[in-house]
C-alpha positions in Angstrom: 115.5 147.6 201.2 113.4 149.6 198.9 110.3 149.2 196.7 109.4 145.7 195.6 107.4 145.8 192.4 105.2 142.9 191.2 103.1 142.5 188.0 100.9 139.6 186.9 99.2 138.7 183.7 96.5 135.9 183.6 94.8 134.5 180.6 92.1 131.9 180.4 91.3 130.1 177.1 88.9 127.4 176.0 91.4 124.7 176.8 93.0 126.0 180.0 94.8 128.9 181.6 98.3 130.4 182.1 99.9 133.3 184.0 103.1 135.3 183.9 104.5 137.1 186.9 107.4 139.6 187.2 108.9 140.9 190.4 111.9 143.1 191.1 113.7 145.3 193.6 116.7 147.5 193.8 118.1 146.8 197.2 119.3 149.9 199.0 121.2 148.3 201.9 122.1 144.7 201.0 124.8 144.7 203.7 121.9 144.5 206.3 121.8 140.8 205.4 124.2 138.2 206.9 127.6 138.7 205.4 127.8 135.1 204.2 124.3 135.2 202.6 123.7 135.5 198.9 121.3 138.4 199.6 124.1 140.6 200.9 125.9 140.5 197.5 122.9 141.6 195.4 121.5 145.0 194.5 119.2 144.7 191.5 117.1 141.5 191.9 114.5 140.2 189.4 112.3 137.1 189.1 110.1 135.9 186.2 107.5 133.2 187.1 105.0 131.4 184.9 102.6 128.4 185.1 100.0 127.0 182.8 97.8 124.0 182.3 95.8 123.0 179.2 93.4 120.1 178.7 94.0 119.3 175.1 91.1 116.8 175.1 89.6 114.4 177.6 92.8 112.3 177.5 95.7 114.7 177.2 97.0 117.5 179.4 99.9 119.9 178.7 101.4 122.3 181.2 104.4 124.0 182.8 105.7 125.7 185.9 108.8 127.8 185.9 110.9 130.3 188.0 113.8 132.3 186.6 115.6 134.7 189.0 118.7 136.8 188.9 120.2 135.0 191.9 119.5 131.8 193.9 117.4 133.2 196.7 115.3 136.2 195.7 111.9 134.6 195.5 112.4 132.9 198.9 113.8 136.0 200.7 110.9 138.2 199.5 108.2 135.6 199.9 107.0 135.7 196.3 103.7 133.7 196.4 103.9 130.2 195.0 107.7 130.4 194.7 108.8 131.0 198.2 109.7 127.5 199.1 113.2 126.1 199.5 112.8 123.8 196.6 111.0 124.7 193.3 110.4 122.4 190.4 110.7 123.9 187.0 109.0 121.6 184.5 107.1 121.2 181.3 105.0 118.1 180.8 102.6 116.2 178.6 100.4 113.6 180.3 97.9 111.2 178.8 95.4 108.9 180.5 93.0 106.5 178.8 91.3 103.7 180.7 94.1 101.6 182.2 96.8 103.2 180.0 99.1 106.0 181.1 101.7 108.3 179.4 103.8 110.9 181.0 106.7 112.9 179.5 108.3 115.8 181.3 111.6 117.7 181.7 112.4 118.9 185.2 114.8 121.3 186.7 115.0 121.4 190.5 115.8 124.8 192.0 117.2 124.9 195.5 116.8 128.3 197.0 119.4 128.8 199.7 121.0 131.9 201.1 124.4 130.3 201.6 127.1 128.5 199.6 127.7 124.9 200.6 131.2 123.6 200.9 132.0 120.2 199.5 134.9 118.6 201.5 136.2 116.7 198.5 136.0 119.3 195.7 138.1 122.4 195.5 136.1 125.6 195.6 132.5 126.3 196.6 129.6 124.1 195.5 126.0 125.4 195.6 123.4 123.0 196.7 121.5 123.6 193.5 124.6 122.3 191.5 124.4 119.1 193.5 120.8 118.6 192.6 120.1 116.3 189.7 117.9 117.5 186.8 115.8 115.3 184.5 116.1 116.0 180.8 113.7 114.2 180.3 111.9 111.5 182.3 109.4 109.3 180.5 106.8 106.9 181.9 104.5 104.6 179.9 102.2 101.9 181.2 99.7 99.8 179.2 97.4 97.1 180.3 95.8 94.6 177.8 92.2 95.3 177.0 91.5 91.6 176.4 92.6 88.4 178.3 95.8 86.8 177.1 96.1 83.2 178.1 93.3 83.8 180.6 95.1 86.6 182.3 96.1 90.2 182.1 99.3 91.5 180.4 100.9 94.8 181.3 103.8 96.8 179.8 105.8 99.3 181.8 108.5 101.6 180.3 110.6 104.1 182.1 113.4 106.3 180.8 115.4 109.0 182.6 118.3 111.2 181.7 119.9 112.8 184.7 122.4 115.7 184.7 124.2 116.9 187.8 126.8 119.7 188.0 128.5 118.6 191.2 128.5 115.3 193.2 126.4 115.0 196.3 128.1 113.0 199.0 126.7 112.4 202.5 129.8 111.9 204.7 129.8 111.0 208.3 132.7 113.2 209.4 133.1 115.6 206.5 136.8 114.9 206.3 137.6 111.4 205.0 135.9 108.8 202.9 134.1 106.2 205.1 132.6 102.8 204.2 129.2 104.2 205.2 129.3 107.2 202.9 126.2 107.6 200.7 126.6 109.0 197.2 123.2 110.6 196.6 124.3 112.0 193.3 127.0 111.3 190.8 128.5 114.3 188.8 127.8 114.3 185.1 125.1 112.6 183.0 123.5 109.2 183.2 120.7 107.6 181.3 118.6 104.5 182.1 116.0 102.7 180.1 113.7 100.1 181.8 111.2 97.8 180.0 109.1 95.4 182.0 106.2 93.1 181.0 104.0 91.0 183.3 101.4 88.3 182.8 99.0 87.8 185.7 96.1 85.4 186.2 93.8 84.9 189.2 91.4 82.0 189.9 89.0 81.3 192.8 89.4 77.8 194.1 87.3 76.6 197.1 87.1 80.2 198.4 90.8 80.9 198.0 92.1 83.4 195.4 95.1 82.0 193.6 97.2 84.4 191.5 100.1 83.4 189.3 102.3 85.8 187.5 105.3 85.8 185.2 107.4 88.9 184.6 110.5 89.9 182.6 112.5 93.0 182.9 115.4 94.5 181.1 117.5 97.6 182.1 120.2 99.5 180.2 122.3 102.3 181.6 124.7 104.7 179.9 127.1 106.8 182.0 129.1 109.9 181.2 130.1 110.9 184.7 133.2 112.3 186.3 136.3 110.3 186.7 135.7 107.3 188.9 137.1 108.0 192.4 136.2 106.6 195.8 135.7 110.1 197.2 133.2 111.5 194.7 132.3 108.8 192.2 132.3 105.2 193.3 131.2 103.9 189.9 133.8 101.5 188.5 133.6 102.8 184.9 131.7 104.9 182.5 130.8 101.9 180.3 127.3 100.9 179.3 125.7 98.4 181.7 122.9 95.9 181.0 120.9 93.7 183.3 117.8 91.5 183.2 115.4 89.9 185.7 112.7 87.2 185.3 110.3 86.4 188.1 107.7 83.8 188.7 105.2 84.4 191.6 102.4 82.4 193.2 100.1 84.1 195.6 97.3 82.6 197.8 94.7 84.7 199.6 91.8 83.4 201.6 89.4 86.2 202.5 87.0 85.6 205.3 84.0 88.0 205.8 81.9 88.4 208.9 79.3 91.0 210.0 77.7 91.9 213.3 75.6 94.7 214.6 78.6 97.1 214.9 80.7 96.4 211.8 81.7 94.3 208.8 85.0 92.5 209.2 87.3 91.1 206.5 90.3 88.9 207.5 92.6 87.8 204.7 95.6 85.5 205.2 98.2 86.0 202.4 101.1 83.9 201.3 103.5 84.6 198.4 106.5 82.8 196.9 108.7 84.5 194.3 111.4 82.6 192.3 114.0 84.6 190.4 117.8 84.8 189.7 120.2 87.1 191.5 120.3 90.9 190.9 123.4 91.7 188.8 125.7 94.8 188.5 124.8 96.1 192.0 126.5 99.4 192.5 127.3 99.9 188.8 123.9 101.6 188.2 123.7 105.1 189.6 120.9 105.0 192.1 118.8 108.1 191.6 115.2 107.0 192.1 115.4 104.1 194.5 117.2 105.8 197.4 114.3 105.9 199.8 113.7 102.5 201.3 111.6 101.6 204.3 110.3 98.1 204.8 106.7 98.4 206.1 103.2 97.2 205.4 102.9 99.2 202.2 105.5 97.1 200.4 105.3 93.8 202.4 103.5 92.1 199.5 105.1 93.9 196.6 107.0 91.8 194.0 109.8 94.3 194.1 110.2 96.3 197.3 112.6 99.0 196.0 111.0 102.4 195.6 112.3 103.1 192.1 113.7 101.6 188.8 117.4 102.0 189.5 117.4 98.9 191.7 115.7 95.6 191.1 115.1 92.9 193.7 116.7 89.5 193.1 116.8 86.2 194.8 113.9 84.0 195.8 111.7 85.3 198.6 108.5 84.4 200.5 106.1 86.9 202.1 103.5 85.7 204.7 101.0 87.8 206.6 97.4 89.0 206.7 95.2 92.0 206.1 92.3 92.9 208.4 89.7 95.6 207.8 86.6 96.7 209.6 83.9 99.1 208.4 81.8 100.3 211.3 78.2 101.5 211.1 79.3 105.0 212.1 81.4 105.2 208.9 84.8 104.7 210.7 87.2 102.2 209.3 90.1 100.2 210.7 92.9 98.6 208.6 95.7 96.3 209.9 98.5 94.7 207.8 101.1 92.5 209.4 103.5 89.8 208.2 107.1 88.8 207.6 109.4 88.4 204.6 111.8 85.5 204.2 114.8 85.3 201.9 114.8 81.7 200.6 117.7 81.4 198.1 120.2 83.2 196.0 121.8 86.6 196.6 119.9 88.9 199.0 119.7 92.3 197.3 119.3 94.0 200.7 122.3 92.3 202.4 125.1 94.5 203.7 127.5 93.0 201.1 125.3 94.1 198.3 125.2 97.9 199.0 124.8 100.3 196.2 126.0 103.9 196.0 123.4 105.1 198.7 123.4 101.9 200.8 119.7 101.3 200.0 118.3 98.5 202.1 120.9 98.9 204.9 119.3 98.1 208.3 115.9 97.7 206.7 115.1 94.4 208.3 115.5 92.5 205.0 119.3 92.2 205.0 119.0 88.9 206.9 117.1 85.7 205.9 114.1 86.6 208.1 
């Protein structure tokens, strides 16, 4: 295709380092590429790439990573180092960590490098995959844990805010022709913001060898939508109004760790029982689900208070979790960990039930949609 030129500037300072890369080519025979590929329609192609990280002090870090290119697939086609993947995250961030407290503020643009144009069956014209990808301008996380006991326990505060923009809707359709009840709307066109604030008080006591933990938590969510016109085909949200919801949870947990040692290993067997009492989840399907789409019920979330993977959903209804953890540390240095148990829906509305699907059907066929 011709001469591919690359230039790079690197600079290290007392606080960190950054780099700037430039690459370009004047394609001589673009028609050698597949006729439906973006590459076949380009002659002059240019990319500018930069990354940096600075440790402002022992608590704060500032950095960025970015790719700008003249078309949607140049860096991937020519295997530009560090930017040749299908998905690239352009971001600028500020992160702080001090003891048990955490701060993270970042803006993110997700670049999807693809050599074709994707056709959306519901929207006239051609939609690029990148236009269906949501971008976060910005996303904010803050978590603080009390330094001193409050009521004999620990108090934590968790705040999350996200503003998502998407140019085109992203719909996973079973047959690509008509709207089905099992369609999943992974992305809603337009803008949506959500603010979540949650506080929890937790206290643990040892009673006759058992570890008893009690916790009380309260959470509030607010969402503002400026999406496309509500439509069953591309936007299942019922309206663009503001939506608010709250959740309060009381939890009691009992653990009884048993320890044994022999000439081969040290064994820890710990039965666990939890009971959570809370009201029903409200406004299911009225909040765009951007960060709680991935849901698999397994040992990693068996004993979590809220099993959803993100903030856009919140678990409601009363539930009990029963099981055990077993770990063995062998003299050779090898370890073995086993977690097993079962979750029971006790009362109220089951957030994972088929009748309570959201825009992506999170929780469907997870094993939690029934009472046990």
